[in-house]
Phi, psi and omega in degrees: 000137182270114178272318186193136178239137176296132174289340182275324192241333186074008179264161174304120177281144177280135178239047183290339183268006180219050182301322182296325181294318184301316177299315183298313182295326173296324174288330172292324182296323187294343179263007186241161184268334177251165175297147172260107181265124187238152175245129172294131176244174179265012164292136176252167168211142182302142183266013178282069182239144178284348185269347188255168183287161183303330186296334181254006185300132173073005177251143178278148187233155183285155177262136174249129192239159179293135175297162182305135177090357179288146175271350172298121185270147192293336180286332176292322178293307184303329180298342177270003167269111185300327176300316178301314182295317182294320185297316179303305184301316183294320184293312179285345182286345187251133175301150183296138167293139183245120180254128179226186180296346174271357179294144172270334175294146178276117187263134168246108181267136187238125184263183178296136179082005184240168173213147181222151178233146183202152175245167180308329180293338184261332182196161177268322186223142172236140191204167162205156183215191175072025177274130178243269180279339179298160178245141165255118179249121174236140177246143171217128179233157175206164186195162175285355186251355182208167183291150169299141185240129176237129171241141181223142185221151175242101184272123181239012175199181178263023195253019190244024181316303181303323183286320183293320174302320179288331174299309184296319179299323183300316179299311178310307184292332180289324183249331198286137180236014181078008176255285180253164188291153175273130177265120177247116176278126182259123174235126183221130182219137170152163180091172178193189184267071180286151180308316177294334191081015182294317180296311183288343173286324174293313179303306178311304182300314184291321183287321177293318180295317177301321181290322173298322181288320178296326174289316178286342181248023190293339175280341183243341180209167177231121178267117184228134183287128169252328175225127180216097184231089189223151183034253195279351175275350187238012182280138181274343186096353184236026178078032181204166178274150177277309182266131187236334184219135184240138180226146176240130168282127180293330180281307189278337191073006177298141179253143181202156174295138185201156173215151179219160180281156175308331186299330187245015189264019173088178176303134167041060177301322177296315179297315189289329176290340180297326181303328177308328181267004190225010190285153184286097182297334182287329180222064188284155182207154171285140183267122181276125187249351184204146177218163193285343187270340179226167181259013188258142169266133186241132176245110175284149187290151181205143175267143174219163175197163183296151184235160176301134179088354183297321173302321171303311183306313187295332176277342179299150165291160186304309189295324180284317172312312181302313186295328179278332190240358181245150176275346180219066194293344179271356187217024172292151178287161189298339185271002188295318180293316181291321174296316177300316178298317180302316182294313177299319177293330170299313178292336177286312202257354181228104181297146182303333185291340179278345179261306185257009178089163186302324175269003177065033184240014186253113172288127175272129190238138179227152187228142186290147186261114176052227178260023183266182170248032170260151185228147172233145185288143178221160184244127179271000000 
């Protein structure tokens, strides 16, 4: 059986630092009709696991992923890593933090199809929630020369390669001085064992993409998983995800489960969600709402209009609306239908020109009020 092959020599790679994983993969192989063929990547995972031998304690170890053409999904492969499982168990064992209008933390909320970047001076927690088949990806980097940088995105498809590459490059450029590598902590959560395989499709694409980036940028940065709870690693066993919201503490770098009320989800959440119905499928991109160089939340202009069938959606009962509009109708949150109807009503009742101007060229800019979770619109 081929466990892993070196791209340079084609010989068996030494896996001395991950003997438990090899054993698990062998057990996995016993139930498969074809050989499990893996490639070593420059993605790393912390060696601080109680399940591995003393020789690898405290050291980062490489992650091995299925080679191209393999029927093995990445989440199946990663669940054989005790380091991944230990971190996953610790992450999912704590109830989600609930942020409301009474919360004292400054929250930066990232919605579906959005990305944001921040440093500790701008907010205390950056987060997203309501993910079922979607994946939430967060990157955190720090150095002696610059403030810690955190990026977070809510990924709903496999169409954002350029955007994820830009996220990583942003961290490299923020810290790199040409001397030592920039260390980037990777946190990713989302998906479950859905019948259509939507979750695993996103998981496979995302992890392989991160591995490609880690290989290409190996001279300047190191990508290391700290949290990985995706697809089967995030499945409740009852056809639903365990974790739906991911948050990062900007100062400590801690990742934790979270959910928030609309009161603290930033400016115009209903308008921002309307963009999901208008995206350019030929050139999809994540919409950047915040960056580390300013303290503003930005909503770029976009055109929208009522579409065929919208009135039918508005009249549908919840169970039917879920079947037509959700990739995971059996496990959406209770607020899904009400939130969707609010978005559809905005698209129907409020022309985009009233918000973004007749030529759809007016960017909306909001500034946080003090250290609160309230925002006020400003003109730059």
